[in-house]
C-alpha positions in Angstrom: 126.4 93.7 46.4 129.4 93.4 48.6 127.6 95.6 51.2 124.5 93.5 51.0 126.6 90.4 51.5 128.3 91.9 54.5 125.0 92.8 56.1 123.7 89.3 55.4 126.7 87.8 57.0 126.4 90.0 60.1 122.7 89.1 60.4 123.6 85.4 60.2 126.2 85.8 62.8 123.8 87.6 65.2 121.2 84.9 64.6 123.6 82.2 65.5 124.4 84.0 68.8 120.8 84.2 69.9 120.5 80.7 71.3 123.8 81.2 73.2 122.6 84.5 74.7 119.3 83.0 75.6 121.1 80.0 77.3 123.2 82.4 79.3 120.2 84.3 80.7 120.1 84.0 84.5 117.2 82.2 86.2 116.3 83.1 89.8 114.2 80.5 91.7 112.1 82.5 94.2 110.0 81.2 97.1 107.4 83.4 98.8 104.9 83.0 101.6 101.3 83.2 100.3 102.7 85.2 97.3 101.8 88.7 98.4 105.3 90.1 97.5 105.2 88.5 94.1 101.6 89.9 93.6 102.9 93.4 94.4 105.8 93.0 92.0 103.4 91.9 89.2 100.7 94.5 89.9 103.1 97.4 90.1 104.7 96.5 86.8 108.0 95.8 88.4 108.2 92.4 86.6 108.0 94.0 83.2 111.2 93.7 81.1 113.2 91.7 83.6 116.7 91.1 82.4 116.6 87.6 84.0 114.0 84.8 84.4 112.1 84.6 87.6 110.5 81.2 88.7 108.1 81.4 91.6 107.0 78.8 94.2 104.4 79.9 96.8 104.3 78.4 100.3 101.8 78.5 103.3 104.5 79.6 105.8 108.1 80.5 106.2 109.4 77.1 107.4 108.9 75.3 104.0 110.6 78.2 102.2 113.6 77.7 104.5 113.6 73.9 103.8 113.5 74.5 100.0 116.4 77.0 100.3 118.4 74.6 102.5 117.8 71.8 100.0 119.0 73.9 97.1 115.6 74.1 95.4 115.5 77.9 95.6 118.0 80.7 95.1 116.0 83.4 97.0 113.3 83.1 99.6 111.0 85.6 101.3 110.2 84.7 104.9 109.9 86.0 108.4 112.9 86.6 110.6 112.3 83.7 113.0 112.2 80.9 110.5 115.4 82.3 109.1 117.0 82.3 112.6 116.4 78.6 113.0 117.8 77.5 109.7 120.8 79.8 110.2 121.4 78.3 113.6 121.3 74.9 112.1 124.0 75.8 109.6 121.9 76.4 106.4 124.0 78.0 103.7 121.8 81.2 103.5 122.1 84.9 104.3 119.7 87.7 104.6 120.1 90.2 101.8 117.0 92.5 102.2 114.2 93.3 104.6 110.7 94.8 105.1 108.4 95.1 108.1 104.8 94.1 108.9 102.9 96.0 111.5 103.8 94.0 114.7 100.1 93.9 115.7 99.3 92.0 112.5 100.7 89.0 114.5 98.2 88.4 117.2 96.5 85.9 119.5 93.0 84.8 118.5 90.3 83.1 120.4 86.6 82.1 120.1 84.1 84.3 121.9 82.9 81.3 123.9 86.4 80.2 125.0 86.5 82.2 128.2 89.6 84.3 127.3 88.9 88.0 128.0 92.4 89.0 129.2 95.8 87.5 128.9 95.7 86.0 132.4 92.8 83.8 131.3 95.2 81.8 129.2 96.2 79.9 132.3 95.4 76.2 131.9 94.4 76.6 128.3 95.6 74.8 125.1 97.1 77.2 122.6 98.1 76.5 119.0 101.4 78.1 117.7 103.8 77.3 114.9 107.0 75.9 116.5 109.9 78.3 116.3 107.9 80.9 114.3 106.1 84.2 114.9 103.2 82.6 116.8 105.5 80.8 119.2 107.6 83.9 119.9 104.4 86.0 120.3 102.9 83.6 122.8 106.0 83.4 125.0 106.1 87.2 125.0 102.4 87.5 125.9 102.8 85.0 128.7 105.5 87.2 130.1 103.2 90.2 129.7 100.5 88.4 131.7 102.9 87.2 134.5 102.5 83.6 133.3 105.0 80.9 132.2 105.0 78.3 129.5 104.2 75.7 132.2 100.9 77.5 132.9 99.6 76.6 129.4 99.7 73.6 127.0 101.3 74.4 123.6 100.1 72.6 120.5 102.6 73.0 117.7 100.6 73.3 114.5 101.0 75.0 111.2 98.6 77.8 110.3 96.1 75.7 108.5 95.8 73.1 111.3 96.0 75.8 113.9 92.9 77.5 112.4 91.0 74.2 112.3 92.0 73.5 115.9 90.6 76.8 117.1 87.4 76.7 115.2 86.7 73.0 116.3 87.3 73.8 119.9 90.5 71.6 120.2 92.4 74.7 121.4 91.2 77.8 123.2 93.6 80.2 121.3 95.8 80.4 118.3 98.6 82.8 117.3 98.6 83.5 113.6 99.6 86.4 111.3 98.1 88.0 108.2 96.3 86.9 106.1 95.2 84.2 108.5 93.9 86.8 111.0 91.7 88.5 108.5 90.4 85.1 107.2 89.7 83.6 110.6 88.0 86.7 112.1 85.8 87.3 109.0 84.9 83.7 108.3 85.2 81.8 111.6 84.0 84.5 113.9 87.1 84.5 116.0 88.3 87.5 117.9 91.6 89.0 119.0 92.5 88.5 122.7 92.7 91.9 124.4 96.3 93.1 124.6 97.3 90.1 122.5 99.0 91.8 119.6 102.7 91.8 118.8 103.5 95.4 119.4 106.3 95.6 122.0 107.2 91.9 121.4 107.6 91.3 117.7 109.8 93.2 115.3 107.5 92.3 112.4 110.6 92.0 110.2 110.8 89.7 107.2 113.8 89.0 105.1 114.8 88.2 101.5 117.3 85.3 101.8 119.8 84.0 99.3 121.7 80.8 99.2 125.5 81.2 99.4 125.8 79.6 96.0 123.7 82.3 94.4 125.7 85.0 96.2 128.9 83.6 94.7 127.5 83.7 91.2 128.1 87.2 89.6 125.0 87.0 87.3 122.7 85.9 90.1 124.1 88.6 92.5 123.2 91.3 89.9 119.8 89.8 89.5 119.1 89.6 93.3 120.2 93.2 93.7 117.8 94.2 90.9 115.0 92.1 92.4 115.4 93.8 95.8 115.1 97.2 94.3 112.0 96.2 92.3 110.5 94.7 95.5 111.0 97.9 97.4 109.3 99.9 94.6 106.5 97.4 94.5 105.8 97.6 98.2 105.7 101.4 98.1 103.3 101.1 95.1 101.1 98.8 97.2 101.1 101.3 100.0 99.9 104.0 97.7 97.3 101.8 95.9 95.7 99.7 98.7 92.3 99.2 96.9 93.9 98.1 93.6 96.4 95.9 95.4 93.6 94.3 97.5 91.8 93.5 94.2 95.0 91.9 92.8 95.5 89.8 95.9 91.9 88.7 95.8 92.2 87.5 92.2 95.7 86.0 92.6 95.0 84.1 95.8 91.3 83.4 95.3 90.3 85.3 98.4 87.4 87.6 99.0 88.4 91.3 98.4 87.1 92.3 101.9 89.6 89.9 103.4 92.6 91.0 101.3 91.8 94.7 102.1 91.6 93.9 105.8 94.9 92.0 105.4 96.9 94.8 103.8 95.3 97.5 106.0 96.4 95.5 109.1 99.9 94.4 107.9 100.9 97.8 106.5 104.0 96.2 104.8 106.8 98.7 104.1 110.4 98.2 102.9 113.2 98.7 105.4 116.7 100.2 105.0 118.8 97.1 105.1 121.8 97.8 107.3 123.7 96.7 110.4 121.0 97.9 112.9 119.1 94.7 112.0 121.7 92.5 113.5 120.9 93.6 117.1 117.1 92.9 116.5 117.7 89.4 115.3 120.2 88.8 118.1 117.6 89.8 120.6 115.2 87.2 119.1 117.9 84.6 119.2 118.7 85.3 122.9 115.0 85.3 123.8 114.4 81.9 122.2 117.5 80.5 123.7 116.3 81.6 127.2 113.2 79.6 126.7 115.2 76.7 125.3 113.4 76.9 121.9 116.9 77.4 120.4 119.0 74.7 122.1 122.2 76.8 121.9 123.3 80.4 121.8 123.6 81.8 118.3 125.7 84.7 117.1 123.9 86.2 114.1 126.5 88.8 113.2 127.5 86.8 110.1 123.9 86.1 109.0 123.6 89.1 106.7 125.1 90.2 103.4 124.6 94.0 103.0 126.4 94.3 99.7 123.4 93.9 97.4 121.0 96.4 99.1 122.2 99.9 98.0 119.6 100.5 95.3 116.8 99.0 97.5 117.9 101.1 100.4 117.6 104.4 98.4 114.1 103.5 97.6 113.1 102.3 101.1 114.2 105.7 102.5 111.1 107.2 100.7 108.6 104.6 102.0 105.7 106.0 104.0 105.5 105.1 107.7 107.5 105.1 110.8 111.2 104.9 110.1 112.2 103.8 113.6 
């Protein structure tokens, strides 16, 4: 009887602890662009048995992810390198903690077949839609250099991806500089085409970052959760590389997009995890200097303190085994 009473008292004590333990469970607030990373995490099984809660918000582009991070509405955000550059330059309390790469040619200049743009030099005198301070803006400036033109030779229309697509299809602009999945959607549905030699290879890094607010990085529980999430993301991205057909189907269902478009998207983007180390500093610094030269960034920015490499060890071990060019 005494033993039974002892077991009963232990069970009662454990039961009383459960609400306390549940209350102490870490919650990570995550923001993603179009949700493809989150879809890969879910489809690959990497979200199973999480030791923390993960709350997702999906956005159309990187800028609103940055805004939400800066406002304290997110702990972690997934976005391109250039949106990060601008908020870091503005003093936002965020650091890059992980990285992956899109095929640079999955950022490209599109036009309509009837717009009269058959080579980059044909851009002269045209109106072109880009997202201010983002991948499209950077690409267009690089393409103008490639063509021997200057920004004064064209008229830039600063539009987000949804409005940029509408402007191109309506004829309000002659070209638009999007990325995937907007390229796959526009070419398949709107009949737009890539401008010859108008891809990002040789101009864009194609890098994207996982960003974390400084407050989250100062919280031991959230640090542990972020490091775990980075490792799971790297595994999920490798899974997606090895299961393109299945992943395209998941994206189709998750984002309510035709499977032919999601397959074109992932075939073009070829997303792979990167080893997150100090070599990334020079790449982001090059982008900062380029944008400053064109006065897109109003001041010179030193990005050497924009990274926190302390959470990436597990993810780096996984990224070393990712298919693709390791350069």
